[in-house]
Phi, psi and omega in degrees: 000326180296323180296321179291324180291327182274346185295323178293322179294317178296316180299315179298315180295316180291320179292323177293323178293317177296317177302316180297316181293322180293326184263013176301323177300326178290320178293321178296318178294322180292331180273349181281167180293319181245101183288118178235130180298124181294337181278313183207124184292345178278346181279159182290156178237124179236089187299318182296315180294318179297317181295324180283306188280329183255353182237296188291314182295314176297324177295320176297322177294320178297313181294320178296316178295321179297314179293322178294320178296318180293318180295328181280000180095050181299178186302322185282359177261005176292148180296142180282148176283132180249144177286140176277134180275138181287000000 
């Protein structure tokens, strides 16, 4: 049951991470001195909107999904195997 409960959290985190990685050129352009649209240089450039909608919000979603997955008992919270001492 735990695996089914965590699958939505994992899906949300991974999709937000892919979205963030795909839109990194826009964030890089927004942080540069001369903002140029990576798709077409004739199109408008809105650095503030790009940084919020294509950078900060997806990053916040990734972090939220990571914390929710960890709180729900994610993979790294499994007990470690210990060596038996002779």
